[in-house]
All heavy atoms as TSV, in Angstrom:
chain	resi	resn	atom	element	x	y	z
A	1	MET	N	N	-160.822	8.714	-6.211
A	1	MET	CA	C	-159.574	7.993	-5.923
A	1	MET	C	C	-158.488	8.398	-7.005
A	1	MET	O	O	-158.761	8.459	-8.149
A	1	MET	CB	C	-159.839	6.550	-5.958
A	1	MET	CG	C	-158.696	5.742	-5.298
A	1	MET	SD	S	-159.359	4.095	-4.935
A	1	MET	CE	C	-157.848	3.177	-5.104
A	2	PRO	N	N	-157.231	8.732	-6.543
A	2	PRO	CA	C	-156.249	9.125	-7.451
A	2	PRO	C	C	-155.739	8.029	-8.370
A	2	PRO	O	O	-155.886	6.814	-8.030
A	2	PRO	CB	C	-155.136	9.708	-6.581
A	2	PRO	CG	C	-155.317	8.973	-5.295
A	2	PRO	CD	C	-156.757	8.731	-5.180
A	3	LYS	N	N	-155.209	8.432	-9.489
A	3	LYS	CA	C	-154.616	7.431	-10.445
A	3	LYS	C	C	-153.401	6.757	-9.770
A	3	LYS	O	O	-152.677	7.422	-9.114
A	3	LYS	CB	C	-154.262	8.090	-11.751
A	3	LYS	CG	C	-155.473	8.504	-12.553
A	3	LYS	CD	C	-155.047	9.148	-13.834
A	3	LYS	CE	C	-156.185	9.616	-14.656
A	3	LYS	NZ	N	-155.775	10.193	-15.945
A	4	THR	N	N	-153.167	5.538	-10.144
A	4	THR	CA	C	-151.938	4.816	-9.696
A	4	THR	C	C	-150.783	5.192	-10.649
A	4	THR	O	O	-150.967	5.134	-11.846
A	4	THR	CB	C	-152.164	3.320	-9.742
A	4	THR	OG1	O	-153.351	3.057	-9.052
A	4	THR	CG2	C	-151.055	2.581	-8.996
A	5	LYS	N	N	-149.610	5.512	-10.057
A	5	LYS	CA	C	-148.521	5.813	-10.931
A	5	LYS	C	C	-147.672	4.606	-11.267
A	5	LYS	O	O	-147.622	3.681	-10.503
A	5	LYS	CB	C	-147.601	6.812	-10.107
A	5	LYS	CG	C	-148.128	8.242	-10.018
A	5	LYS	CD	C	-147.149	9.187	-9.462
A	5	LYS	CE	C	-147.644	10.601	-9.467
A	5	LYS	NZ	N	-146.653	11.549	-8.979
A	6	THR	N	N	-147.103	4.624	-12.440
A	6	THR	CA	C	-146.230	3.528	-12.891
A	6	THR	C	C	-144.860	3.727	-12.161
A	6	THR	O	O	-144.402	4.804	-12.055
A	6	THR	CB	C	-145.965	3.695	-14.398
A	6	THR	OG1	O	-147.239	3.574	-15.063
A	6	THR	CG2	C	-145.096	2.562	-14.901
A	7	ASN	N	N	-144.360	2.542	-11.721
A	7	ASN	CA	C	-143.035	2.548	-11.067
A	7	ASN	C	C	-141.947	2.768	-12.139
A	7	ASN	O	O	-141.855	1.920	-13.063
A	7	ASN	CB	C	-142.862	1.269	-10.304
A	7	ASN	CG	C	-141.621	1.194	-9.530
A	7	ASN	OD1	O	-140.559	1.066	-10.168
A	7	ASN	ND2	N	-141.630	1.291	-8.225
A	8	CYS	N	N	-141.188	3.817	-12.006
A	8	CYS	CA	C	-140.204	4.172	-13.143
A	8	CYS	C	C	-139.061	3.158	-13.155
A	8	CYS	O	O	-138.643	2.889	-14.273
A	8	CYS	CB	C	-139.616	5.582	-12.861
A	8	CYS	SG	S	-140.813	6.838	-13.216
A	9	ALA	N	N	-138.665	2.572	-12.074
A	9	ALA	CA	C	-137.613	1.584	-12.142
A	9	ALA	C	C	-138.051	0.332	-12.835
A	9	ALA	O	O	-137.337	-0.208	-13.683
A	9	ALA	CB	C	-137.201	1.186	-10.690
A	10	THR	N	N	-139.338	-0.088	-12.675
A	10	THR	CA	C	-139.903	-1.154	-13.397
A	10	THR	C	C	-140.115	-0.909	-14.848
A	10	THR	O	O	-139.805	-1.745	-15.730
A	10	THR	CB	C	-141.295	-1.567	-12.772
A	10	THR	OG1	O	-141.158	-1.709	-11.396
A	10	THR	CG2	C	-141.811	-2.845	-13.327
A	11	LYS	N	N	-140.457	0.316	-15.180
A	11	LYS	CA	C	-140.637	0.792	-16.580
A	11	LYS	C	C	-139.356	0.621	-17.341
A	11	LYS	O	O	-139.419	0.253	-18.540
A	11	LYS	CB	C	-141.109	2.200	-16.560
A	11	LYS	CG	C	-141.500	2.777	-17.903
A	11	LYS	CD	C	-142.242	4.107	-17.727
A	11	LYS	CE	C	-141.348	5.165	-17.043
A	11	LYS	NZ	N	-141.921	6.462	-16.978
A	12	LYS	N	N	-138.186	0.903	-16.714
A	12	LYS	CA	C	-136.922	0.812	-17.367
A	12	LYS	C	C	-136.440	-0.581	-17.612
A	12	LYS	O	O	-135.671	-0.891	-18.537
A	12	LYS	CB	C	-135.812	1.498	-16.568
A	12	LYS	CG	C	-136.034	3.011	-16.503
A	12	LYS	CD	C	-135.071	3.572	-15.487
A	12	LYS	CE	C	-135.374	5.037	-15.209
A	12	LYS	NZ	N	-134.573	5.628	-14.098
A	13	ARG	N	N	-136.857	-1.521	-16.727
A	13	ARG	CA	C	-136.278	-2.831	-16.744
A	13	ARG	C	C	-137.124	-3.962	-17.503
A	13	ARG	O	O	-136.648	-4.976	-17.828
A	13	ARG	CB	C	-136.102	-3.349	-15.282
A	13	ARG	CG	C	-134.946	-2.701	-14.640
A	13	ARG	CD	C	-134.991	-2.942	-13.126
A	13	ARG	NE	N	-133.795	-2.415	-12.459
A	13	ARG	CZ	C	-133.581	-1.204	-12.185
A	13	ARG	NH1	N	-134.453	-0.239	-12.488
A	13	ARG	NH2	N	-132.460	-0.801	-11.574
A	14	PHE	N	N	-138.424	-3.624	-17.708
A	14	PHE	CA	C	-139.270	-4.554	-18.348
A	14	PHE	C	C	-139.958	-3.989	-19.563
A	14	PHE	O	O	-140.241	-2.818	-19.631
A	14	PHE	CB	C	-140.338	-5.024	-17.340
A	14	PHE	CG	C	-139.773	-5.750	-16.154
A	14	PHE	CD1	C	-139.590	-5.070	-15.016
A	14	PHE	CD2	C	-139.490	-7.063	-16.177
A	14	PHE	CE1	C	-139.032	-5.668	-13.885
A	14	PHE	CE2	C	-138.979	-7.753	-15.094
A	14	PHE	CZ	C	-138.753	-7.038	-13.900
A	15	LYS	N	N	-140.215	-4.825	-20.555
A	15	LYS	CA	C	-140.891	-4.407	-21.766
A	15	LYS	C	C	-142.067	-5.282	-22.088
A	15	LYS	O	O	-141.991	-6.547	-21.814
A	15	LYS	CB	C	-139.926	-4.441	-23.061
A	15	LYS	CG	C	-138.806	-3.504	-22.942
A	15	LYS	CD	C	-139.169	-2.139	-23.309
A	15	LYS	CE	C	-138.020	-1.175	-23.238
A	15	LYS	NZ	N	-137.926	-0.344	-22.020
A	16	LEU	N	N	-143.201	-4.704	-22.451
A	16	LEU	CA	C	-144.386	-5.484	-22.798
A	16	LEU	C	C	-144.486	-5.754	-24.291
A	16	LEU	O	O	-144.347	-4.812	-25.082
A	16	LEU	CB	C	-145.585	-4.651	-22.316
A	16	LEU	CG	C	-146.915	-5.338	-22.424
A	16	LEU	CD1	C	-146.924	-6.498	-21.358
A	16	LEU	CD2	C	-148.004	-4.369	-22.087
A	17	THR	N	N	-144.704	-6.981	-24.659
A	17	THR	CA	C	-144.876	-7.385	-26.051
A	17	THR	C	C	-146.303	-7.140	-26.434
A	17	THR	O	O	-147.198	-6.921	-25.606
A	17	THR	CB	C	-144.485	-8.781	-26.316
A	17	THR	OG1	O	-145.389	-9.671	-25.578
A	17	THR	CG2	C	-143.061	-9.119	-25.887
A	18	ALA	N	N	-146.544	-7.251	-27.763
A	18	ALA	CA	C	-147.903	-7.000	-28.255
A	18	ALA	C	C	-148.921	-8.073	-27.797
A	18	ALA	O	O	-150.052	-7.815	-27.633
A	18	ALA	CB	C	-147.890	-7.033	-29.799
A	19	SER	N	N	-148.390	-9.287	-27.515
A	19	SER	CA	C	-149.226	-10.327	-27.038
A	19	SER	C	C	-149.436	-10.365	-25.606
A	19	SER	O	O	-150.059	-11.315	-25.063
A	19	SER	CB	C	-148.739	-11.707	-27.566
A	19	SER	OG	O	-147.405	-11.894	-27.067
A	20	GLY	N	N	-148.834	-9.383	-24.884
A	20	GLY	CA	C	-149.012	-9.226	-23.413
A	20	GLY	C	C	-147.955	-9.940	-22.554
A	20	GLY	O	O	-148.116	-10.019	-21.370
A	21	ILE	N	N	-146.971	-10.485	-23.165
A	21	ILE	CA	C	-145.812	-11.104	-22.475
A	21	ILE	C	C	-144.921	-10.058	-21.975
A	21	ILE	O	O	-144.605	-9.053	-22.744
A	21	ILE	CB	C	-145.109	-12.161	-23.338
A	21	ILE	CG1	C	-146.075	-13.288	-23.729
A	21	ILE	CG2	C	-143.939	-12.665	-22.661
A	21	ILE	CD1	C	-145.569	-14.178	-24.830
A	22	ILE	N	N	-144.405	-10.149	-20.767
A	22	ILE	CA	C	-143.452	-9.232	-20.217
A	22	ILE	C	C	-142.031	-9.785	-20.371
A	22	ILE	O	O	-141.755	-10.843	-19.918
A	22	ILE	CB	C	-143.759	-8.903	-18.737
A	22	ILE	CG1	C	-145.174	-8.327	-18.647
A	22	ILE	CG2	C	-142.720	-7.908	-18.215
A	22	ILE	CD1	C	-145.619	-8.120	-17.230
A	23	LYS	N	N	-141.159	-8.974	-21.092
A	23	LYS	CA	C	-139.741	-9.412	-21.372
A	23	LYS	C	C	-138.915	-8.802	-20.318
A	23	LYS	O	O	-139.186	-7.683	-19.806
A	23	LYS	CB	C	-139.310	-8.935	-22.728
A	23	LYS	CG	C	-140.001	-9.593	-23.934
A	23	LYS	CD	C	-139.348	-9.323	-25.184
A	23	LYS	CE	C	-139.149	-7.964	-25.497
A	23	LYS	NZ	N	-138.565	-7.659	-26.850
A	24	ARG	N	N	-137.792	-9.528	-20.009
A	24	ARG	CA	C	-136.797	-9.019	-19.064
A	24	ARG	C	C	-135.380	-9.351	-19.548
A	24	ARG	O	O	-135.287	-10.290	-20.296
A	24	ARG	CB	C	-137.050	-9.589	-17.667
A	24	ARG	CG	C	-136.847	-11.110	-17.652
A	24	ARG	CD	C	-136.847	-11.713	-16.338
A	24	ARG	NE	N	-136.720	-13.167	-16.451
A	24	ARG	CZ	C	-135.540	-13.775	-16.595
A	24	ARG	NH1	N	-134.336	-13.156	-16.612
A	24	ARG	NH2	N	-135.475	-15.177	-16.669
A	25	LYS	N	N	-134.428	-8.602	-19.064
A	25	LYS	CA	C	-133.035	-8.958	-19.394
A	25	LYS	C	C	-132.478	-9.891	-18.322
A	25	LYS	O	O	-132.962	-9.939	-17.229
A	25	LYS	CB	C	-132.130	-7.717	-19.434
A	25	LYS	CG	C	-132.446	-6.815	-20.604
A	25	LYS	CD	C	-131.106	-6.260	-21.044
A	25	LYS	CE	C	-131.221	-5.675	-22.482
A	25	LYS	NZ	N	-130.086	-5.104	-22.909
A	26	HIS	N	N	-131.453	-10.636	-18.718
A	26	HIS	CA	C	-130.803	-11.541	-17.771
A	26	HIS	C	C	-129.784	-10.843	-16.869
A	26	HIS	O	O	-129.243	-9.800	-17.277
A	26	HIS	CB	C	-129.988	-12.630	-18.555
A	26	HIS	CG	C	-130.873	-13.577	-19.160
A	26	HIS	ND1	N	-131.120	-13.657	-20.544
A	26	HIS	CD2	C	-131.521	-14.706	-18.684
A	26	HIS	CE1	C	-131.918	-14.666	-20.795
A	26	HIS	NE2	N	-132.153	-15.337	-19.721
A	27	ALA	N	N	-129.628	-11.291	-15.734
A	27	ALA	CA	C	-128.651	-10.801	-14.777
A	27	ALA	C	C	-127.270	-11.406	-15.060
A	27	ALA	O	O	-127.135	-12.288	-15.972
A	27	ALA	CB	C	-129.098	-11.240	-13.360
A	28	TYR	N	N	-126.237	-10.881	-14.415
A	28	TYR	CA	C	-124.845	-11.389	-14.515
A	28	TYR	C	C	-124.205	-11.066	-15.865
A	28	TYR	O	O	-123.378	-11.838	-16.333
A	28	TYR	CB	C	-124.757	-12.890	-14.246
A	28	TYR	CG	C	-125.432	-13.282	-12.947
A	28	TYR	CD1	C	-126.616	-14.037	-12.982
A	28	TYR	CD2	C	-124.899	-12.929	-11.725
A	28	TYR	CE1	C	-127.206	-14.413	-11.767
A	28	TYR	CE2	C	-125.513	-13.236	-10.504
A	28	TYR	CZ	C	-126.668	-13.951	-10.543
A	28	TYR	OH	O	-127.316	-14.325	-9.386
A	29	LYS	N	N	-124.617	-10.015	-16.511
A	29	LYS	CA	C	-124.065	-9.691	-17.873
A	29	LYS	C	C	-123.420	-8.265	-17.824
A	29	LYS	O	O	-122.995	-7.819	-18.820
A	29	LYS	CB	C	-125.132	-9.733	-18.870
A	29	LYS	CG	C	-124.676	-9.576	-20.314
A	29	LYS	CD	C	-123.774	-10.620	-20.855
A	29	LYS	CE	C	-123.549	-10.653	-22.265
A	29	LYS	NZ	N	-122.844	-9.409	-22.802
A	30	SER	N	N	-123.244	-7.698	-16.602
A	30	SER	CA	C	-122.743	-6.342	-16.589
A	30	SER	C	C	-121.280	-6.135	-16.337
A	30	SER	O	O	-120.638	-5.312	-16.929
A	30	SER	CB	C	-123.558	-5.506	-15.540
A	30	SER	OG	O	-123.394	-6.148	-14.298
A	31	HIS	N	N	-120.661	-6.949	-15.526
A	31	HIS	CA	C	-119.243	-6.835	-15.207
A	31	HIS	C	C	-118.660	-8.158	-14.766
A	31	HIS	O	O	-119.403	-9.154	-14.659
A	31	HIS	CB	C	-118.975	-5.809	-14.152
A	31	HIS	CG	C	-119.628	-5.957	-12.836
A	31	HIS	ND1	N	-119.280	-6.973	-11.981
A	31	HIS	CD2	C	-120.729	-5.387	-12.266
A	31	HIS	CE1	C	-120.064	-6.933	-10.908
A	31	HIS	NE2	N	-120.904	-6.053	-11.044
A	32	ILE	N	N	-117.362	-8.205	-14.626
A	32	ILE	CA	C	-116.589	-9.434	-14.362
A	32	ILE	C	C	-116.885	-10.524	-15.386
A	32	ILE	O	O	-117.324	-11.618	-15.097
A	32	ILE	CB	C	-116.782	-10.010	-12.909
A	32	ILE	CG1	C	-116.738	-8.864	-11.889
A	32	ILE	CG2	C	-115.757	-11.059	-12.552
A	32	ILE	CD1	C	-117.133	-9.313	-10.450
A	33	LEU	N	N	-116.679	-10.176	-16.675
A	33	LEU	CA	C	-117.054	-11.028	-17.825
A	33	LEU	C	C	-115.887	-11.900	-18.226
A	33	LEU	O	O	-116.109	-12.839	-18.996
A	33	LEU	CB	C	-117.572	-10.223	-18.996
A	33	LEU	CG	C	-118.845	-9.389	-18.698
A	33	LEU	CD1	C	-119.119	-8.453	-19.812
A	33	LEU	CD2	C	-120.006	-10.259	-18.393
A	34	THR	N	N	-114.695	-11.672	-17.695
A	34	THR	CA	C	-113.592	-12.393	-18.233
A	34	THR	C	C	-113.577	-13.825	-17.688
A	34	THR	O	O	-113.133	-14.760	-18.482
A	34	THR	CB	C	-112.253	-11.786	-17.755
A	34	THR	OG1	O	-112.296	-11.552	-16.308
A	34	THR	CG2	C	-111.971	-10.411	-18.434
A	35	LYS	N	N	-114.068	-14.147	-16.580
A	35	LYS	CA	C	-114.103	-15.496	-16.061
A	35	LYS	C	C	-115.318	-16.301	-16.523
A	35	LYS	O	O	-115.341	-17.464	-16.316
A	35	LYS	CB	C	-114.087	-15.505	-14.528
A	35	LYS	CG	C	-115.329	-14.873	-13.843
A	35	LYS	CD	C	-115.246	-15.123	-12.334
A	35	LYS	CE	C	-114.465	-14.075	-11.631
A	35	LYS	NZ	N	-114.642	-14.067	-10.187
A	36	LYS	N	N	-116.237	-15.609	-17.240
A	36	LYS	CA	C	-117.459	-16.319	-17.721
A	36	LYS	C	C	-117.146	-16.790	-19.119
A	36	LYS	O	O	-116.491	-16.098	-19.891
A	36	LYS	CB	C	-118.667	-15.400	-17.695
A	36	LYS	CG	C	-119.114	-15.018	-16.257
A	36	LYS	CD	C	-120.079	-13.900	-16.236
A	36	LYS	CE	C	-120.250	-13.483	-14.776
A	36	LYS	NZ	N	-120.756	-12.143	-14.620
A	37	SER	N	N	-117.691	-18.011	-19.453
A	37	SER	CA	C	-117.417	-18.545	-20.736
A	37	SER	C	C	-118.179	-17.867	-21.795
A	37	SER	O	O	-119.186	-17.150	-21.561
A	37	SER	CB	C	-117.881	-20.024	-20.779
A	37	SER	OG	O	-119.294	-20.156	-20.719
A	38	THR	N	N	-117.723	-17.974	-23.047
A	38	THR	CA	C	-118.321	-17.291	-24.172
A	38	THR	C	C	-119.764	-17.765	-24.360
A	38	THR	O	O	-120.647	-17.045	-24.654
A	38	THR	CB	C	-117.482	-17.574	-25.458
A	38	THR	OG1	O	-116.170	-17.253	-25.177
A	38	THR	CG2	C	-117.983	-16.698	-26.628
A	39	LYS	N	N	-120.001	-19.102	-24.196
A	39	LYS	CA	C	-121.273	-19.680	-24.321
A	39	LYS	C	C	-122.288	-19.106	-23.316
A	39	LYS	O	O	-123.436	-18.729	-23.652
A	39	LYS	CB	C	-121.217	-21.153	-24.141
A	39	LYS	CG	C	-122.522	-21.871	-24.302
A	39	LYS	CD	C	-122.410	-23.415	-24.087
A	39	LYS	CE	C	-123.780	-24.020	-24.196
A	39	LYS	NZ	N	-123.580	-25.497	-24.007
A	40	ARG	N	N	-121.797	-18.927	-22.102
A	40	ARG	CA	C	-122.624	-18.349	-21.020
A	40	ARG	C	C	-123.019	-16.904	-21.298
A	40	ARG	O	O	-124.187	-16.484	-21.183
A	40	ARG	CB	C	-121.872	-18.414	-19.679
A	40	ARG	CG	C	-122.615	-18.084	-18.442
A	40	ARG	CD	C	-121.787	-18.332	-17.252
A	40	ARG	NE	N	-122.238	-17.601	-16.120
A	40	ARG	CZ	C	-121.579	-17.563	-14.984
A	40	ARG	NH1	N	-120.438	-18.130	-14.831
A	40	ARG	NH2	N	-122.094	-16.894	-13.910
A	41	LYS	N	N	-122.012	-16.113	-21.750
A	41	LYS	CA	C	-122.305	-14.751	-22.095
A	41	LYS	C	C	-123.191	-14.589	-23.291
A	41	LYS	O	O	-124.125	-13.725	-23.306
A	41	LYS	CB	C	-120.947	-13.988	-22.331
A	41	LYS	CG	C	-120.123	-13.806	-21.096
A	41	LYS	CD	C	-118.897	-12.937	-21.351
A	41	LYS	CE	C	-117.852	-13.693	-22.094
A	41	LYS	NZ	N	-116.535	-13.044	-22.101
A	42	ARG	N	N	-123.031	-15.505	-24.252
A	42	ARG	CA	C	-123.896	-15.454	-25.426
A	42	ARG	C	C	-125.391	-15.743	-25.084
A	42	ARG	O	O	-126.323	-15.112	-25.545
A	42	ARG	CB	C	-123.405	-16.426	-26.431
A	42	ARG	CG	C	-124.131	-16.421	-27.816
A	42	ARG	CD	C	-123.494	-17.354	-28.828
A	42	ARG	NE	N	-123.442	-18.713	-28.416
A	42	ARG	CZ	C	-122.281	-19.393	-28.194
A	42	ARG	NH1	N	-121.131	-18.752	-28.241
A	42	ARG	NH2	N	-122.259	-20.652	-27.796
A	43	ASN	N	N	-125.565	-16.636	-24.198
A	43	ASN	CA	C	-126.947	-17.040	-23.748
A	43	ASN	C	C	-127.584	-15.979	-22.866
A	43	ASN	O	O	-128.814	-15.926	-22.782
A	43	ASN	CB	C	-126.931	-18.411	-23.023
A	43	ASN	CG	C	-126.710	-19.558	-23.941
A	43	ASN	OD1	O	-127.088	-19.496	-25.088
A	43	ASN	ND2	N	-126.071	-20.631	-23.495
A	44	LEU	N	N	-126.692	-15.208	-22.347
A	44	LEU	CA	C	-127.288	-14.008	-21.435
A	44	LEU	C	C	-127.739	-12.842	-22.349
A	44	LEU	O	O	-128.381	-11.915	-21.778
A	44	LEU	CB	C	-126.255	-13.578	-20.389
A	44	LEU	CG	C	-125.938	-14.543	-19.325
A	44	LEU	CD1	C	-124.758	-14.068	-18.458
A	44	LEU	CD2	C	-127.154	-14.830	-18.444
A	45	ARG	N	N	-127.384	-12.871	-23.583
A	45	ARG	CA	C	-127.696	-11.748	-24.470
A	45	ARG	C	C	-129.205	-11.591	-24.649
A	45	ARG	O	O	-129.809	-10.533	-24.693
A	45	ARG	CB	C	-127.170	-11.897	-25.892
A	45	ARG	CG	C	-125.727	-11.446	-25.931
A	45	ARG	CD	C	-125.266	-11.723	-27.407
A	45	ARG	NE	N	-123.890	-11.934	-27.484
A	45	ARG	CZ	C	-123.255	-12.584	-28.473
A	45	ARG	NH1	N	-123.894	-13.041	-29.496
A	45	ARG	NH2	N	-121.973	-12.685	-28.434
A	46	TYR	N	N	-129.840	-12.754	-24.780
A	46	TYR	CA	C	-131.246	-12.779	-25.211
A	46	TYR	C	C	-132.223	-12.412	-24.117
A	46	TYR	O	O	-131.893	-12.587	-22.862
A	46	TYR	CB	C	-131.580	-14.159	-25.803
A	46	TYR	CG	C	-130.609	-14.523	-26.810
A	46	TYR	CD1	C	-129.741	-15.612	-26.579
A	46	TYR	CD2	C	-130.565	-13.920	-28.047
A	46	TYR	CE1	C	-128.838	-15.993	-27.485
A	46	TYR	CE2	C	-129.633	-14.220	-29.020
A	46	TYR	CZ	C	-128.717	-15.314	-28.757
A	46	TYR	OH	O	-127.828	-15.682	-29.649
A	47	PHE	N	N	-133.448	-11.925	-24.416
A	47	PHE	CA	C	-134.390	-11.608	-23.419
A	47	PHE	C	C	-134.957	-12.872	-22.775
A	47	PHE	O	O	-135.162	-13.871	-23.388
A	47	PHE	CB	C	-135.462	-10.770	-23.990
A	47	PHE	CG	C	-135.189	-9.328	-24.182
A	47	PHE	CD1	C	-134.687	-8.846	-25.402
A	47	PHE	CD2	C	-135.372	-8.446	-23.143
A	47	PHE	CE1	C	-134.410	-7.518	-25.545
A	47	PHE	CE2	C	-135.052	-7.071	-23.303
A	47	PHE	CZ	C	-134.581	-6.639	-24.524
A	48	GLY	N	N	-135.311	-12.759	-21.493
A	48	GLY	CA	C	-136.040	-13.781	-20.821
A	48	GLY	C	C	-137.539	-13.371	-20.709
A	48	GLY	O	O	-137.858	-12.218	-21.069
A	49	VAL	N	N	-138.307	-14.238	-20.129
A	49	VAL	CA	C	-139.736	-13.956	-19.955
A	49	VAL	C	C	-140.013	-13.995	-18.474
A	49	VAL	O	O	-139.548	-14.851	-17.776
A	49	VAL	CB	C	-140.582	-15.017	-20.708
A	49	VAL	CG1	C	-142.108	-14.794	-20.476
A	49	VAL	CG2	C	-140.295	-14.963	-22.224
A	50	VAL	N	N	-140.865	-13.068	-18.012
A	50	VAL	CA	C	-141.229	-13.039	-16.578
A	50	VAL	C	C	-142.188	-14.202	-16.406
A	50	VAL	O	O	-143.203	-14.329	-17.063
A	50	VAL	CB	C	-141.907	-11.709	-16.224
A	50	VAL	CG1	C	-142.435	-11.717	-14.849
A	50	VAL	CG2	C	-140.936	-10.520	-16.368
A	51	GLU	N	N	-141.915	-15.038	-15.435
A	51	GLU	CA	C	-142.736	-16.272	-15.235
A	51	GLU	C	C	-143.875	-15.897	-14.244
A	51	GLU	O	O	-143.914	-14.774	-13.591
A	51	GLU	CB	C	-141.800	-17.374	-14.601
A	51	GLU	CG	C	-140.795	-17.873	-15.540
A	51	GLU	CD	C	-141.347	-18.409	-16.891
A	51	GLU	OE1	O	-142.453	-18.988	-16.871
A	51	GLU	OE2	O	-140.643	-18.323	-17.922
A	52	GLY	N	N	-144.765	-16.855	-14.038
A	52	GLY	CA	C	-145.968	-16.678	-13.281
A	52	GLY	C	C	-145.842	-16.176	-11.870
A	52	GLY	O	O	-146.696	-15.436	-11.439
A	53	ALA	N	N	-144.777	-16.614	-11.150
A	53	ALA	CA	C	-144.672	-16.228	-9.712
A	53	ALA	C	C	-144.547	-14.716	-9.531
A	53	ALA	O	O	-145.030	-14.187	-8.623
A	53	ALA	CB	C	-143.515	-16.911	-9.145
A	54	ASN	N	N	-143.883	-14.049	-10.485
A	54	ASN	CA	C	-143.660	-12.647	-10.408
A	54	ASN	C	C	-144.575	-11.791	-11.296
A	54	ASN	O	O	-144.467	-10.548	-11.254
A	54	ASN	CB	C	-142.225	-12.330	-10.727
A	54	ASN	CG	C	-141.272	-13.026	-9.778
A	54	ASN	OD1	O	-141.465	-13.009	-8.649
A	54	ASN	ND2	N	-140.207	-13.607	-10.369
A	55	LEU	N	N	-145.351	-12.461	-12.142
A	55	LEU	CA	C	-146.082	-11.766	-13.135
A	55	LEU	C	C	-147.044	-10.745	-12.558
A	55	LEU	O	O	-147.084	-9.587	-13.078
A	55	LEU	CB	C	-146.866	-12.810	-13.926
A	55	LEU	CG	C	-147.388	-12.302	-15.332
A	55	LEU	CD1	C	-146.206	-11.829	-16.197
A	55	LEU	CD2	C	-148.064	-13.467	-16.039
A	56	ASN	N	N	-147.833	-11.082	-11.585
A	56	ASN	CA	C	-148.807	-10.148	-11.013
A	56	ASN	C	C	-148.124	-8.944	-10.396
A	56	ASN	O	O	-148.660	-7.823	-10.474
A	56	ASN	CB	C	-149.729	-10.841	-10.014
A	56	ASN	CG	C	-150.661	-11.799	-10.738
A	56	ASN	OD1	O	-151.062	-11.642	-11.925
A	56	ASN	ND2	N	-151.173	-12.802	-9.997
A	57	ALA	N	N	-147.029	-9.207	-9.709
A	57	ALA	CA	C	-146.290	-8.124	-9.022
A	57	ALA	C	C	-145.744	-7.117	-10.030
A	57	ALA	O	O	-145.873	-5.898	-9.872
A	57	ALA	CB	C	-145.174	-8.641	-8.213
A	58	ILE	N	N	-145.235	-7.594	-11.165
A	58	ILE	CA	C	-144.690	-6.704	-12.189
A	58	ILE	C	C	-145.789	-5.937	-12.947
A	58	ILE	O	O	-145.699	-4.729	-13.076
A	58	ILE	CB	C	-143.918	-7.515	-13.307
A	58	ILE	CG1	C	-142.787	-8.268	-12.573
A	58	ILE	CG2	C	-143.437	-6.559	-14.361
A	58	ILE	CD1	C	-141.704	-7.385	-12.050
A	59	LYS	N	N	-146.972	-6.605	-13.132
A	59	LYS	CA	C	-148.107	-5.927	-13.812
A	59	LYS	C	C	-148.671	-4.826	-12.880
A	59	LYS	O	O	-149.037	-3.813	-13.363
A	59	LYS	CB	C	-149.184	-6.960	-14.042
A	59	LYS	CG	C	-148.926	-7.819	-15.300
A	59	LYS	CD	C	-150.102	-8.682	-15.598
A	59	LYS	CE	C	-149.814	-9.450	-16.861
A	59	LYS	NZ	N	-150.957	-10.357	-17.286
A	60	GLU	N	N	-148.619	-5.087	-11.608
A	60	GLU	CA	C	-149.087	-4.055	-10.614
A	60	GLU	C	C	-148.217	-2.798	-10.683
A	60	GLU	O	O	-148.655	-1.726	-10.637
A	60	GLU	CB	C	-149.141	-4.570	-9.214
A	60	GLU	CG	C	-150.411	-4.347	-8.528
A	60	GLU	CD	C	-150.539	-5.144	-7.252
A	60	GLU	OE1	O	-149.897	-4.582	-6.232
A	60	GLU	OE2	O	-151.090	-6.199	-7.147
A	61	LEU	N	N	-146.899	-3.020	-10.737
A	61	LEU	CA	C	-145.901	-1.951	-10.811
A	61	LEU	C	C	-145.993	-1.167	-12.135
A	61	LEU	O	O	-145.738	-0.002	-12.224
A	61	LEU	CB	C	-144.513	-2.450	-10.531
A	61	LEU	CG	C	-144.227	-2.947	-9.172
A	61	LEU	CD1	C	-142.839	-3.637	-9.181
A	61	LEU	CD2	C	-144.165	-1.765	-8.193
A	62	LEU	N	N	-146.366	-1.893	-13.203
A	62	LEU	CA	C	-146.482	-1.326	-14.512
A	62	LEU	C	C	-147.934	-0.699	-14.725
A	62	LEU	O	O	-148.255	-0.155	-15.746
A	62	LEU	CB	C	-146.257	-2.217	-15.595
A	62	LEU	CG	C	-144.784	-2.701	-15.771
A	62	LEU	CD1	C	-144.631	-3.847	-16.805
A	62	LEU	CD2	C	-143.947	-1.524	-16.221
A	63	VAL	N	N	-148.782	-0.865	-13.731
A	63	VAL	CA	C	-150.207	-0.409	-13.757
A	63	VAL	C	C	-150.889	-0.982	-14.945
A	63	VAL	O	O	-151.277	-0.276	-15.849
A	63	VAL	CB	C	-150.296	1.161	-13.681
A	63	VAL	CG1	C	-151.712	1.579	-13.391
A	63	VAL	CG2	C	-149.451	1.631	-12.516
A	64	MET	N	N	-151.001	-2.256	-14.952
A	64	MET	CA	C	-151.713	-2.985	-16.096
A	64	MET	C	C	-152.938	-3.700	-15.522
A	64	MET	O	O	-152.964	-4.842	-15.346
A	64	MET	CB	C	-150.745	-4.026	-16.776
A	64	MET	CG	C	-149.573	-3.463	-17.412
A	64	MET	SD	S	-148.499	-4.723	-17.918
A	64	MET	CE	C	-149.541	-5.866	-18.680
A	65	HIS	N	N	-153.954	-2.930	-15.178
A	65	HIS	CA	C	-155.182	-3.527	-14.609
A	65	HIS	C	C	-156.113	-3.906	-15.723
A	65	HIS	O	O	-156.283	-3.367	-16.672
A	65	HIS	CB	C	-155.825	-2.628	-13.650
A	65	HIS	CG	C	-154.937	-2.178	-12.535
A	65	HIS	ND1	N	-154.431	-3.091	-11.578
A	65	HIS	CD2	C	-154.356	-0.977	-12.262
A	65	HIS	CE1	C	-153.706	-2.470	-10.753
A	65	HIS	NE2	N	-153.600	-1.248	-11.034
């Protein structure tokens, strides 16, 4: 059986920490920033964590069996 390839789009968007947690960036931080408050933009800077509902799907795309 052939090896499973890692999905390149997923590889660019998610990072794996040493403890096995998958980090992700927040949405809504790329454009139309003038109408968003400073507090909102500041909170979007930090990484989020992939929650349980999507965890298995992301791990499959990153080929983490």
